[in-house]
C-alpha positions, 0 to 999 in steps of 0.5 A: 500500500506504500506509495511508490517513492519518486527519486529525490530531485531537490533538497526539499525532496531529499528532506521530505524523503528523510522525514519519511524514513524517520517517521516510518521507522518510529511508527513500525518499530516503536520508541527508539533513541536518536542513535538507534534511529540514525543507525536503522535509517542510515542517517548521520546523527546530526541530520537525524537530530534536525529531522526529529526536531522537524517532526516534533514541531509538526506534532508527529513525534514527541520525547518518550522518556529515557532508556538505560544506555547500557554503560556510562553516560547520560541515559538515551532519550527516546522518540515516539510517534503521536498517532492522535496528531493525524486522522483520516476519513476512510470509507467503503462504498457499496450499492446500498450502504456507506461504511465510514470510519475516522482513524488515527496514524496508528490505524485505530478507529474512533468513529464508525458509521454504516449508513444506507443510501438509496441513490438511483442507478446511473446518477453519480451526482446523487451518490456523491451527494450522499457520500459527501454528507456522510464524509462531512459528518465523519470528519466533524466527529474526528475533529470533535474527538481530537481538537487540533487534529490534522485531517490527512484526507478522505480515502475511499474504496469503491467498486470498479476499476480506478484509473491513475487519474481518478476515473471510476468505471462501475457497472455496479452503479449503472454508470455507462462510462467513466465518472470522476467521482473524486472531482464530484466529491471535492466540489461538494466538500471543498476543503472540509475533509482534506484531499480525496483519494479513491482506490478500487475496493478489491485492490485495497482488500487484497493488500489488507488480506496480504498483510494479515496472511503475512502476520499469520505466517509469522512475518513470512510474506508470500511472494504473490497473492491473487485475491478473489471476492464477491459482495457488491459485485465480483472483483479481485486484486493481485499483490506481488512482493507487497505491492498491488499490481493494477496494470496499465488501466487499473484492471489487472487481477480483476476477474469479474469480467473474465469469461467462464462460458463463451456461450453464456448470458450477455453481460453489461460489459458487452461480453458473454458468460462473465464470472460475475454472472455466476458468482455475483450476488444477484446470480447466487441469490436467484439460483437459491430461489431468493429472487423475490426477497431480492426484489422486495428487500434488496440485494443485501437482505437476499444475501443474508437470507442465503447465508441463513439457508446454507446454515440451515442446510436447505437443498436449493441453497446447497445446490446453488453453492455447489454449482458456484464452487465449480465456476469459482474453480474454473476462475482459480484455474485460469488465474493460477495458470496465467499468473502462477501465484503462490496463494489465492485468497477468497474475500467477501461472501466467498470467504464466509461461504467457503465450507459450502463452496469447497466441494465444487471448487476442489472437484474442479481443481483436482483434475489439474493437480492430477497432471503433476509436473509440467502444470502450474501448481494450483494452491488451495484457496484460503478464506480471508479473515477480514470479511466485509471490513477488508477493503475498509482496513485497506483504506485505513492503511492507505491513509496511514501510508500516505502520511508516512510517505510525506510527513511534511504535508502535516502543518507545524503546530 
C-alpha cells in the first residue's frame, strides 16, 4: 500500500524523503533513541537530530522518556510517534450502504458509521451527494474527538476499476462510462475533509488480506497473492512482493469480467458468460430461489437470507453453492495458470461461504493437480479473515501510508 517513492530531485525532496524514513521507522518499530534511529535509517546523527526536531514541531513525534544506555553516560532519550496528531476519513462504498470510519496514524478507529443510501442507478451526482454528507459528518466527529487534529484526507474504496487519474468505471452503479467521482466529491466538500483519494475496493482488500496472511505466517510474506471476492459485485486484486499490481488501466487481477462460458448470458460489459454472472450476488441469490426477497428487500437482505439457508442446510441453497464452487474453480484455474501465484485468497461472501463452496471448487481443481509436473501448481484457496471490513482496513492503511510517505504535508503546530 506504500506509495511508490519518486527519486529525490531537490533538497526539499531529499528532506521530505528523510522525514519519511524517520517517521516510518518510529511508527513500525516503536520508541527508539536518536542513535538507534540514525543507525536503522542510515542517517548521520546530526541530520537525524534536525529531522526529529522537524517532526516534533509538526506534532508527529514527541520525547518518550529515557532508556538505560547500557554503560556510562547520560541515559538515551527516546522518540515516539503521536498517532492522535493525524486522522483520516476512510470509507467503503457499496450499492446500498456507506461504511465510514475516522482513524488515527496508528490505524485505530474512533468513529464508525454504516449508513444506507438509496441513490438511483446511473446518477453519480446523487451518490456523491450522499457520500459527501456522510464524509462531512465523519470528519466533524474526528475533529470533535481530537481538537487540533490534522485531517490527512478522505480515502475511499469503491467498486470498479480506478484509473491513475481518478476515473471510476462501475457497472455496479449503472454508470455507462467513466465518472470522476473524486472531482464530484471535492466540489461538494471543498476543503472540509482534506484531499480525496479513491482506490478500487478489491485492490485495497487484497493488500489488507496480504498483510494479515503475512502476520499469520509469522512475518513470512508470500511472494504473490491473487485475491478473489464477491459482495457488491465480483472483483479481485493481485499483490506481488507487497505491492498491488493494477496494470496499465487499473484492471489487472480483476476477474469479474473474465469469461467462464463463451456461450453464456450477455453481460453489461458487452461480453458473454462473465464470472460475475455466476458468482455475483444477484446470480447466487436467484439460483437459491431468493429472487423475490431480492426484489422486495434488496440485494443485501437476499444475501443474508442465503447465508441463513446454507446454515440451515436447505437443498436449493446447497445446490446453488455447489454449482458456484465449480465456476469459482474454473476462475482459480485460469488465474493460477496465467499468473502462477503462490496463494489465492477468497474475500467477501466467498470467504464466509467457503465450507459450502469447497466441494465444487476442489472437484474442479483436482483434475489439474492430477497432471503433476509440467502444470502450474494450483494452491488451495484460503478464506480471508477480514470479511466485509477488508477493503475498509485497506483504506485505513492507505491513509496511514500516505502520511508516512510525506510527513511534511502535516502543518507545524
